[in-house]
C-alpha positions in Angstrom: 0.0 0.0 0.0 1.4 3.3 -1.1 1.3 6.6 0.8 -1.6 7.9 -1.2 -3.6 4.7 -0.7 -3.0 4.9 3.1 -4.1 8.5 3.0 -7.3 7.7 1.1 -8.1 4.8 3.5 -7.6 7.1 6.5 -9.8 9.8 5.2 -12.5 7.3 4.1 -12.6 6.1 7.7 -12.8 9.7 8.9 -15.8 10.4 6.6 -17.4 7.2 7.8 -16.9 8.4 11.4 -18.5 11.7 10.7 -21.5 10.0 9.0 -23.9 11.5 6.6 -26.9 13.8 6.7 -27.3 17.1 8.6 -26.5 16.9 12.3 -29.3 18.1 14.6 -28.8 21.7 15.6 -29.9 23.4 18.9 -33.2 24.5 17.3 -34.5 21.0 17.2 -34.2 20.7 21.0 -35.1 24.2 22.2 -38.8 23.5 22.7 -38.3 20.9 25.3 -36.7 23.3 27.8 -39.6 25.7 27.5 -42.1 22.8 27.9 -40.3 21.7 31.1 -40.5 25.2 32.4 -44.2 25.4 31.6 -44.6 22.1 33.5 -42.7 23.6 36.4 -45.2 26.5 36.4 -48.1 24.1 36.2 -46.8 22.1 39.2 -46.3 25.3 41.2 -49.8 26.4 40.5 -51.1 23.1 42.1 -50.0 24.1 45.6 -52.6 23.8 48.3 -55.0 26.7 48.7 -55.7 28.5 51.9 -58.7 26.3 52.4 -56.6 23.2 52.8 -54.4 23.3 55.9 -52.8 20.8 58.2 -50.0 18.2 58.0 -51.4 16.7 54.8 -51.4 20.1 53.0 -47.9 20.8 54.3 -46.6 17.5 53.0 -48.3 18.0 49.7 -46.9 21.5 49.4 -43.3 20.2 50.2 -43.6 17.4 47.6 -45.1 19.8 45.1 -42.2 22.3 45.5 -39.7 19.4 45.2 -41.3 18.3 41.9 -41.3 21.9 40.6 -37.6 22.1 41.4 -37.0 18.9 39.5 -38.8 20.2 36.5 -36.7 23.5 36.6 -33.5 21.5 36.9 -34.5 19.3 34.0 -35.2 22.4 31.9 -31.7 23.8 32.7 -30.1 20.4 31.9 -32.1 20.2 28.7 -30.8 23.6 27.6 -27.2 22.6 28.5 -27.7 19.5 26.4 -29.0 21.5 23.5 -25.8 23.6 23.6 -23.6 20.5 23.7 -25.5 19.0 20.7 -25.0 22.3 18.9 -21.2 22.2 19.6 -21.1 18.5 18.5 -22.9 19.3 15.3 -20.3 22.1 14.6 -17.4 19.6 15.2 -19.0 17.1 12.8 -19.6 19.7 10.1 -16.0 21.0 10.5 -14.6 17.5 10.3 -16.7 16.8 7.2 -15.6 20.0 5.6 -11.9 19.3 6.3 -12.2 15.7 5.1 -13.9 16.9 1.9 -11.4 19.7 1.3 -8.4 17.4 1.9 -9.7 14.7 -0.3 -10.4 17.1 -3.1 -7.0 18.8 -2.7 -5.2 15.4 -2.8 -7.2 14.1 -5.9 -4.8 15.6 -8.4 -1.9 13.7 -6.7 -3.6 10.3 -7.5 -4.1 10.9 -11.2 
C-alpha cells in the first residue's frame, strides 16, 4: 500500500466516522426546555389553597415544591444538552468540511 492509498483509506474512515446527513442543531431541541419550564409552572400552580391546611397540606406542598424544582433543573439540563449538541454538530460539520477539502485537494496527486 502506497502513501496515497494509506491517506485515502484514513480519510475514508474519517468520513465514515462523521456520518452522513445534517446533524441536529440546537433549534431541534429548544422547545423541550420551555415545555419543562411550563410544566414547572403548572406544578407550582397546584399548591394547596388557603382552604386546605394541616399536615397533609404541608406534606403535599413540600412534595409539590420538590417536583417543581426537579422540572426546573431538568429544563436547565435540557438547555445545556442543546448547547452540547450544537457544539457537537459544529465539530461534525467542521470535520466533514476538512475531510472533503483534503480529499479534493489530494485528488490531483492520485491521477
